[in-house]
N, C-alpha and C positions, 0 to 999 in steps of 0.2 A: 771425818762425816757425821758420824751418828755425835759425837760431842757437841758440836754446832746444831745438830736438832734438837738433842736435851737440853741448851742452853734456850733455844728458841723458844721452847717449849714453855720455858719457866719464867719467862719474861712474858709471855703470851697469858698464862693463869695470873701473872701478878697484876697485870693491867684490869683483868677482869676484875681483881679482887677489889682492888684500889678505886675504881670508877665505871662501878657497872653500868649505869647511864650512858656515858660516853661511849663504852662498849659494844651498847646496844645500837648506839647511833652509828658508829662505825661500821658496825655488822651488817646494817642494813643499808648503806651506803657502798659498801662492799659488793656485795650481794648484786643490789644493780649495778655495779659498774661491771662485775664480771659478767652478768649478764648482757649488758650491750656489749661487751667483748665478742661473746659468743656470738650475739646476732651479727655482728660487721662482719667477724669473721667468716660467717656461715654467707652475707654476703659477697665478702670479697671473692670465698671460691667458686660459687654459681658465675658471678662476673669473670672470672677465671676460665671457667669451663665455657661458657657461652658468648664471653666479651669478645674473645679472639676470633669471631665469625666476622668478615667483611661486611655485611649486611643490615642496613638501617632494621630496626625491628617493625616494622609495618609502612605500608602506604597508604594512599588514598585510593587505591583499588587492592582491597582484601582478599577478592575473590574472582572467578571467572565466574561463575553464577551471575546469570542477568543479565551477559553483554554479549553482543555481537563484534567479534574480532576479525577481522581481514588479514590475510598473508600480505608482506610488502616487501617487492622483491629489491627496488632502487638500484637498477644494475643498469643504467640506460647511459650512455655517453655520448659524447661527439666530441670531435678529433680538437677543437680548441678550447674545450674547458678545464685543461691544465690537469687532467688527469694520464695521461699520454696513452687511451686505451683506445682510440681511433672512436669509430662508430656501435661500440661495444652493445651488444643483445640487438643492434637495430639491422648489423648486417650479416650477412650469411655466405660462408665459406670465401670469407673476407672482403666482400664487395658489397656496396651499399650505390645502388644507381638502379632504376626503371628495369626490372627482370630479374634484382636481386636485392633482395632485403629477407629480414627474418619475421617482421610482425604483419598480422594480418589485420589489426584496427590501426588509427592514426589517432594522434592524441589531438585535442583541441586546447591551441595555446595562446588564446587569447587572455588568460591570465597571467600566465607566467612574464614578467620582467626580462628574462634574458633568454634566448632562445637563438637557434641555429638553422642555417640555412643549409637547406639540403638539395642535391642532384635531380630531387622531382620535381614536378610541378602542378599546379592546379590547374583546374577546368580553363580559367582565364589566361594561363599562359606564365603566372606569377610563382616563382617558386615558393616550396612547400617548406616549413619551418618545424622544429622538433626541439624538444627540451632535452635536458641531462641532469640525471637527478644528483651529478657531482656538488652542483648548484646547490647550494643553502637555501634559496628561494624556493625552488621546484618545491624541497622536500616540507618548505612553509606553505604553499599553496595546497600541497597535498592534506596537510595536515589542519588547513582550514577549513575544507572542504569537508574534511569529518565530523569537524564540529559544526559547522554550517546543517549537516543531512542529519547529524546524529549516530554516526558510526563511532563506536564507542573506543575502538583505536587498533593496533596491528602489529601481527608477529614478525621483527625484523628478520630477514630470512640471511643464514649467514652458510654458505656452501662450503663443504669440507675442500673441497676441490678448489675453490675460488681463493681462501684464506691462505693455502698453500703458496699461491704466488705474491710476491711482494705488492706488486702494483695493484689486483685486485684487494689485498688485504688492505691498503691505504683508502683505496676509495671504499672499501665497505667500510672501516674505521670513520671515515669522514660524513658518509651518511646516515652511521648510527649518530655521531654526534650531534649534526643535525637534527636528524629525529628524535633525539633526548630533547634535545631543547624545547622544539616545535610541538614535543607532546607535553611539556609545562607550559609553554606559552597557550596551548587551545585545550587543555586540562584531559587530554586523553591518554590511554592505557597503552602502554607499550613492553612489550619483551621480545626476549631472543629465541629465534628456533633453526637450529641444526640441521641443514640438509644433508643428508648421509650421501647423496649420489656420488658417486668417485670415490667413495672411502673404499680404500685398499687395507685388509687386516694384516699382509704380510710386511707392509709397511710400516706397522704400527700405529695408523692414522688416529686410533682413541687418543693417543696422546695429543695429539694437535689441537683436537675439540679442548679436551682438557687444560692445555696451555693457552688454549684463546682464551676461555673462561676466565681462568686466573688475570690473563690481560685486561678483559673490558672490568671485573670487578676492581685489579689495582688501578689500571690506569686511565679508564673513560669513567670511573666508578658509580655503573651503571645501577648499582642497588645501593647507593649509599647517598641517596638524597635526603634522609631526615622522612619527619612522617608525612611530609606534605608531595614527598615523589610519586611518582607517576607510575612505575614500574610495577607491573602486575602481582600480587600473591596472589596464593591459592592455600587455604588452611593455614594463612599466615605466613606464608613461607614465598619464598622468590620464586617464582614457573618458568622453569624452561623447557622448552619443547623441544623432542628430538625424532625427526622425520624420515621415514626411509627404513622401517626396521620389520621385516620380515617380508620383502619382497624378494622372490627367487631370482631377480635380473638384476640385485644389487650383489656386488662383493665385500659383503660385511658378515662380519661371524658374530653370532648372538655373544658368547663370551666376550669379546671385545667391547661390544655393546653396553653387555652388564658393568664391565670396567667403569664407564664414563656414569651409568645410571649410580652405581654406588659412591663413585666420586662423589657428584652432585649431591646426593643425600648425607653423606656421612665423614665429609673432609672437613676436620676440626676449623681450618679456615674459609675454605671455600663452598663448602656444604651448605647441609639446612634446606637444600632448595625441595618443592615439589616438581613432579614430572609429568608433564603432556608425551604421551607415545605415540606417534603417527603409524599409523599400522595400515596393512593392504585392507581394502571391504569388505571381505571375506574372511577376517583375522579369526574369528569364534570357531569356525567348523574348517579353517584349513582348506578355503576353496580355492578358486580357479588361479585366482592372482595372488598366494600367500605360498610362502614357503614352507612344506611340510615336515617340520620342526616343532614336537611339543614344547622345545625349549619357551618359544616364543609367548606360550602363556605364563612362564617363571618370569620373563620381563614384565610383562602386562601388569600381574599380581604386585610387583616391585614398583610401579607409577601410581600416579594419582587422578589423570586423567586417560581416556582412551580416546582417540581420535583417527576413523579410518577414513582412508583416501576413496572418496565417491567419483571423481573425476572423470570422465569417460565411461563409468560405467553401467548408464541407462540414458534415455534422453525422454523427452515428456511422453511418449506415450508406453514406455515401460517402467515409467517411476513407480505407479501405483502397484505392480508387482513385489517393485524393490523395496517399497516402503516399509513394508511387517521387519524388514530387517533389522532396522532403527529401534522399534519395538522392542524385538528379541536380543540387540545388542545392550540396551538399558535395562531390561530385565538380567541379566548374566553380572553386568555391571555392580547393580546395588546386591544382587547375591554377594559379590567379592569385594562390596565396601569401596567400588570404585566410581569416581564422576566420567562421562562419557559424552563427548560432543562429536556433534556430525556436520560433514562437511556438506556446504552449498554452494555450487557456483550456476552464474549465468549462462552458459553457453559453452562452445568450444570451437578453436578453427586453429590449425595449423597449415595451410596449405601453401605461403610462401615459405616456412620454414622447411618442410617437406612436401616439394610440390611432386616428388612421386610415389606418395602415403596413398592409398586407398584407402585410409580412414576415411571413416564417413564424419563430416561434421553435425555439431550436436545444434540444432536451430535456437534461437534463443524466443522465437515467436513473438516479438514486443513484449520481453519481457514475462510471460505467461508461463515460462518454464522455471525460471527464475522465483516466481511468487510460489507456483505449485509446491515447491521444495521447502521455501521459507513455511511458510503453512502446514506444511506435512510433518517437517521437523518438532514445530508446538504441537501439533494433533498427537504425536507419540510421546510426550512429556521432556522434549529437549528442553535444557535448562539454561544451555550456552549454546551457542554458534558459533561456527567458522566459516569465514567466506575464502573462497580459494576464485581469484585475488583481487587485489585493490588495483594493480597496477600490470598484471601480467598480460599485455598485449601479444606476446609472443603466442603463446597457446589460445589468444582469443578469451581470456577468462577475466578481463578487468572490468569494475564496478566504476573505475573513476570516468573523466569526461574523455570522451572521443566524438570525433567530427563525424557528421553526416555526410561532409563533402572533403573526399581524400583525395591525394592525388590521382591522377590519372594517367594511362599508360601502358605499359607493359607489365607492369606488378598490380596485382587484382586484390583491395582492399574491401574489409566488409564494413558496414553502417548500422547503426539503429534502426534504420527506414526513416523516411521524411517526415513523420507525423511523431515520430517519437524522440525526445530533447536529449541533448547530450547526457544532461544531469538525472536521466529516469532512473538508472540501475542503484544511484546516490540516494536517491529519494525512497525508493523502493526498499533500500537495506534500513533505513531510518525509521520508517513505517513497522516493519519488521521488530525492531531494536523497542517499538514504543510495545507493541504487543507480547513480546518477552517480558517487558517489564510491567504488563497489566495496565498500563497508562490508556490502553485502548482496548476494546473486543478483539479477538482473532477473525477475521474477514477475509472469506476466502477468494470472493472477488478483486482482480487486480484494482487497486486503485490507480485511478486515472491521473495523469500527471498534473500537477498546480494548474500549470498553463489552461490546460482541455476541459479544466473544470469548471474554471474561470468563465471560459467561451458557453458554457451550457447554460 
């Protein structure tokens, strides 16, 4: 080894003596080559460190800020739609007939190409029809409406209890595939929201969430559509929402939730995600709807966006007293370098799902309650908004088109009232989106439906 070194040194010195100019040239070229090798080596090291992750580096939607997003359940079925799930989320206690149903609003089905006859009848005696979320055309219609009215996109809901069931998982994957395609066709943002209702720590259900995310990334390639994909990013990371954290009536352990958060943030292949945490309305001060465990704040500080659940917490009369919470929530989040998104909902009703319930229905009041919240969120400084929900007619929070002429008979359905068109809540959402983006000034007075404005 030493002999070889001495021989090399002798040859090297001789070369310098015999041809110094040639040596200088070779020395310069050698330096450049070595420099290039170092740069390339560093690049490959970085690529090895970050390239393992399956997500594309960006998206058309780089941030939630400036967007109005809605929740999208996509969980409705009909017996002959091919999903083998019957009248899923239309029926109650396994029955779907006059006197037995789960929904309080009836969808307007004029624009769906494929609809299903039901046991219910309209006022003229004709059968009433419904759509199935399992059909790609239904999802297409919904995303078409989002584009037409200016709804920026949706969080696709995936319930932990549902994805445990093979048939439900098949349904949810099909709806998601169709939603991914429709989101690209209509340039709408899309993201995943895991609903922790029914999650059980004893069964290690947190592993189900982690494995499902791997499945979505590997099989559905949900975050790897390239720079023109429509998956919603935040802080230049794919955004994943986790809903149902910190509620005392849910059987989840905060330590288990932390495992999911750490995986989504830190895993070398499937991580690198931003986290939206869906928490109770009184999360900040551990109020009446919140689990009294300070560790909740530990999880919140690990997230990127806080989204408290407001549905059912106030009505049109009590909202002004509640609104101050948004301001204080935002201040807390800014102090802790977090973003914040409030929930806005058009109203609430579930008397068909829970006929025994004494819970008071929250009136829509011809859109005034909804507009009150939209304006209130903007006045308090909200930079993004979450709408509950796009299509949830189960609890009467849907903003998509429902009919003012629902079936008649034993079951009683709500309507938007005769002078309120079926697309009014989509229209109001789009108007609020323009105000959020500062395309138009904030207007406290609710805008009239376009058809009414034309007639004046």
